[in-house]
C-alpha positions in Angstrom: 106.2 114.5 115.6 102.5 113.2 115.8 101.2 116.5 116.4 103.3 118.0 113.2 102.1 114.9 110.9 98.6 115.6 111.6 99.0 119.5 110.9 101.1 118.5 107.5 98.3 116.1 106.6 95.6 118.7 107.0 97.6 121.3 105.6 98.4 119.4 102.4 95.6 117.2 102.0 94.2 120.0 98.9 97.1 119.6 97.2 97.3 116.1 97.2 94.2 115.6 95.7 94.6 118.0 92.8 98.0 116.9 92.4 96.6 113.2 92.0 93.6 114.5 89.7 95.9 116.5 87.4 98.0 113.1 87.2 95.1 110.8 86.5 94.0 113.4 83.4 97.6 113.6 82.2 97.6 109.5 82.2 94.9 109.9 79.5 95.3 112.9 78.2 96.4 111.8 74.3 94.6 108.4 74.6 91.9 107.7 72.4 90.3 105.6 74.7 90.6 108.1 77.7 89.5 106.8 80.9 88.1 103.7 79.4 91.7 102.2 80.0 91.4 102.0 83.4 88.6 99.3 82.7 90.1 97.6 79.9 93.5 97.1 81.6 93.1 95.0 84.9 90.3 93.2 82.4 92.5 92.2 80.0 94.9 90.8 82.5 92.4 89.0 84.7 91.4 87.6 81.1 94.6 86.4 80.5 95.7 84.6 83.8 92.1 83.4 83.9 92.7 81.7 80.4 96.3 80.5 81.6 95.6 79.3 84.8 91.9 78.7 84.8 91.7 76.5 81.7 95.5 75.5 80.4 96.8 74.7 84.2 93.1 73.8 85.2 92.6 75.5 88.3 89.9 74.2 90.2 89.0 77.6 92.6 85.4 78.3 93.3 84.8 82.2 91.4 88.1 81.4 89.9 87.7 85.1 87.5 86.8 87.1 90.7 89.7 85.1 92.5 91.9 86.5 89.8 90.5 89.9 90.0 90.8 90.6 93.5 94.2 89.7 93.1 95.5 91.5 90.7 93.4 94.8 91.7 95.1 94.8 95.5 98.8 93.8 93.8 98.5 96.6 91.4 98.1 98.8 93.8 101.1 98.0 96.4 103.0 97.5 93.0 103.0 100.5 91.6 102.7 102.6 94.6 106.1 100.7 96.0 107.8 100.7 92.2 107.1 104.7 92.2 108.1 105.9 95.6 111.8 104.6 95.1 112.3 107.7 92.6 109.6 110.2 93.4 111.8 112.7 95.2 114.0 112.4 92.2 111.2 112.6 89.6 109.8 115.9 91.6 112.9 117.7 91.6 111.3 120.6 90.1 108.8 121.0 93.1 110.9 119.5 96.0 113.8 122.2 95.1 111.6 125.4 94.9 108.9 124.7 97.5 108.8 123.0 100.9 106.2 120.3 101.1 106.9 116.9 103.4 107.8 114.4 100.9 105.7 111.6 102.4 102.7 113.8 100.5 104.5 112.9 97.2 103.6 109.1 98.4 100.1 110.3 99.4 99.3 111.3 95.7 100.5 108.1 94.2 97.9 106.6 96.9 95.1 108.5 95.8 96.3 108.0 91.6 96.6 104.3 92.4 93.5 103.9 94.8 91.7 105.3 92.8 92.2 102.6 89.8 91.8 99.8 92.3 88.8 100.8 93.1 87.5 101.0 89.9 89.1 97.3 89.8 87.0 96.6 92.6 83.8 98.1 91.2 84.2 95.6 88.4 84.4 92.7 91.0 80.7 94.0 92.7 80.0 93.7 89.0 81.1 90.2 88.6 79.9 88.6 91.9 76.2 90.0 90.8 76.7 88.3 87.6 77.9 85.1 89.1 75.5 85.3 92.0 78.3 85.1 94.6 76.5 84.5 98.3 77.3 87.1 101.2 77.3 87.5 104.3 78.7 90.1 107.4 82.0 89.2 106.3 81.8 91.1 103.3 82.2 94.1 105.7 86.1 93.4 106.5 86.6 94.6 103.0 87.3 98.3 104.8 89.5 97.3 107.3 91.5 95.0 105.3 91.8 97.5 102.7 92.8 100.5 105.3 96.1 97.6 106.4 96.8 97.4 102.5 97.1 101.1 101.8 98.6 101.7 105.3 101.2 98.7 104.7 101.9 100.3 101.4 102.7 103.9 102.7 104.9 102.5 105.4 106.8 100.8 102.9 107.1 103.4 100.6 108.4 106.1 102.8 111.7 103.9 103.8 112.0 103.2 99.5 111.4 106.9 99.4 114.7 107.5 101.6 116.7 105.1 100.3 115.9 105.8 97.1 117.3 109.4 97.0 121.2 108.2 98.4 121.1 104.8 96.4 120.8 105.1 92.6 120.5 101.7 91.3 117.8 100.7 94.5 114.8 100.7 92.0 116.8 97.6 90.0 116.5 95.9 93.2 113.1 96.6 94.2 111.9 95.6 90.7 113.6 92.3 91.1 112.1 91.7 94.8 108.8 92.8 93.8 108.5 90.3 90.7 110.0 87.5 93.3 107.3 88.4 96.1 104.4 88.3 93.3 104.9 84.7 92.4 105.0 83.9 96.4 101.5 86.2 97.1 98.8 83.9 95.4 97.9 86.2 92.1 96.8 83.1 90.4 96.5 80.5 93.1 95.7 79.6 96.6 98.9 79.8 98.7 97.9 77.7 101.6 96.5 75.2 99.3 99.3 75.2 96.7 102.1 75.2 98.5 103.5 72.3 100.7 102.8 72.0 104.0 103.9 73.6 106.5 105.3 76.4 104.3 102.0 77.2 102.8 100.5 78.4 105.8 103.4 80.0 107.0 104.0 81.7 103.6 100.2 83.1 104.0 100.8 84.1 107.4 104.1 86.2 107.3 103.9 87.1 103.9 101.6 90.3 104.7 100.3 90.9 100.8 99.6 86.7 100.9 97.6 87.0 103.6 95.8 90.1 102.9 95.0 89.1 99.3 93.8 86.0 101.0 90.9 87.7 103.4 90.0 90.0 100.8 89.0 86.8 99.1 87.4 84.9 102.3 85.6 88.5 103.2 84.1 88.9 99.5 83.3 85.5 97.6 84.1 82.6 100.1 81.9 83.9 103.0 84.0 83.5 105.8 85.7 86.2 108.7 89.4 87.0 108.2 91.9 86.0 111.4 91.3 89.1 112.9 94.3 88.7 114.9 96.8 88.6 112.1 95.1 91.6 110.1 95.4 93.5 114.0 99.3 92.2 114.2 99.8 93.9 110.3 97.9 97.0 111.3 100.1 97.3 114.2 103.3 96.3 112.1 102.4 98.5 109.4 101.7 101.5 111.6 105.2 101.3 113.4 107.1 100.7 109.8 105.3 104.2 109.0 105.9 105.8 112.1 109.5 105.1 111.4 109.8 106.2 107.8 108.0 109.4 108.6 110.3 110.3 111.4 112.8 109.1 109.3 111.8 111.7 106.3 111.3 114.4 108.8 115.2 114.1 110.2 116.3 113.8 106.4 114.4 115.5 104.3 116.4 118.8 104.0 119.4 117.1 102.6 117.6 115.6 100.0 117.7 118.8 97.7 121.6 118.8 98.1 121.8 115.0 97.0 119.3 115.2 93.9 
């Protein structure tokens, strides 16, 4: 299976890039502000959360606007990809019913689209760090492995949701509720370990993968701290195994998807 996966990734890589580019263009085709919305949208949400939690609820987190923006950037990537993956086969019925392509390539396309938007957000984070004169050290290099684990974990979860989304019509509603619940347990606008009573805060920060990745990214970028490397490796291994399982399931069942949809 590994050889087939690598060959398919090479074969359909160009398709995923072209498809992602087309989707990005179509999103802003009829918009007056065009691609500027990709900047305005996360900035506006950051300002809203900063005002509500930074001033109304008086949060004491250092560099709180950057703290919020990092959380929103990573969460939006995860949230959008997960929600889109549930109905991704049905929404691409015109393609999958006419030509063969490994169905996880559809997820890869969404990862390119949402990843592009996330990188725009992180570009804004970099500007904010310069503006606020955030000190940095070698820990900032962990940005790359943390981002890689985030993408791998998102892909892994999406493969399973793609599969079950074909058969379970109401799965998207269930996923929306679960994701909304996880949102408040992830620490987008607060420090999980610091705000949730012990020992639950620390446990949540370790074993909620999104909470752990958000905390690790904030430590690396704005707090000059090296993330918990063993936990980062642990979530990489879990994500890899989940992705392996998901891709194998898709290869085994994808021929029946067209019959169902």
